[in-house]
N, C-alpha and C positions, 0 to 999 in steps of 0.2 A: 145666313144661318142663325137660328135662334140661340140665345145664350143658354148654356147648359145649366141645369138645376144643381144646387149644391149637393154634395154627397150625403150629408146628414138628412136632407129632405128626401132624397131617393130612398135611403135606408129606412126612414120612418114610414114612407108610403108602402114599401115592400113588406115591412113588419105588420102593418095593418092588414094588408091584403092576405098575408099568410095565415092570419087568424081565422079567415074564412067565415066571418060573421055576416059579411055583406057581399053582394055580387061585385065583381071587378068593375063593371060598368059604373056602378054607383060610387065606388071608392075613387075611381078616376075622375068622375064629375065633381065629387066633393073636394078633391085636391086641385082641380083645375088643369088636369092633364088629359091626354087622349088615352083611350083604352089600349091602343097599340103600344103606346109609350110605356104604360104600366106592364104589359106583357114582356116587352124587351127588358125592362129593369128586373123583373122577376127571373127571366131566363139568365141574365148575367149574374144575378145573385146565386142562383143554383149552380152555375158553372164555377163561380169563385169559391163556393163552399165544397166543391167536388161531388155534389149530388147528381150532376149531369155532365156528360162528356163534352169537351170543347176547350177552347183556348180563352184565357182571361185577357183583358185589355193589355196588361203588362206583357204577357207572353206574346201577344200579337205584335206589340211594338218591338219587342226584342227580336222576333223572327223577321220583321220587316227590315230592321237595322242590319241583321246578319246577312240577309239577302242582298242588301245594297253593298255591303262590304265584299261579299263573294263576287258580285258583278264587277266591282272596281278592281279587285285582285285579278280576275280573269282578263280584263282589259289591259292591265299593266303587264301581265304575263305575255299576252299576245304582242304587245309593243316590244318587249325585250326579246322575244323569239324572232321577230322580224328584223330587229336591229342586229342580232347575232348572225342571222343569215346574210344580211347585207354586208356586214363587216367581214365575214368569212369569204364572201365572193370577191371583195376588194383586195384580199391578201393572196389570191391565187397567182401562181407564177404565169408569166406570159401576158399579163394585162398591164 
């Protein structure tokens, strides 16, 4: 995986692209990145500023962590439920 560009560089490229003085293809070539990369950076910038619906990278990370925690808690709950059922069976009279 290629090393990510510094945030300052991405911000500068997006600022130049937003001015609209040159086509995106030319801006991407001038900065040595692909046009698709520039589109992605612009999309993320619009989302981060609230001009476009979607999740920011921080929100995505937080959601991923919350889903991991939920999955872990459900597994722990299931183990406790089975343990309680097993222990209640062992305490029945006649066994």
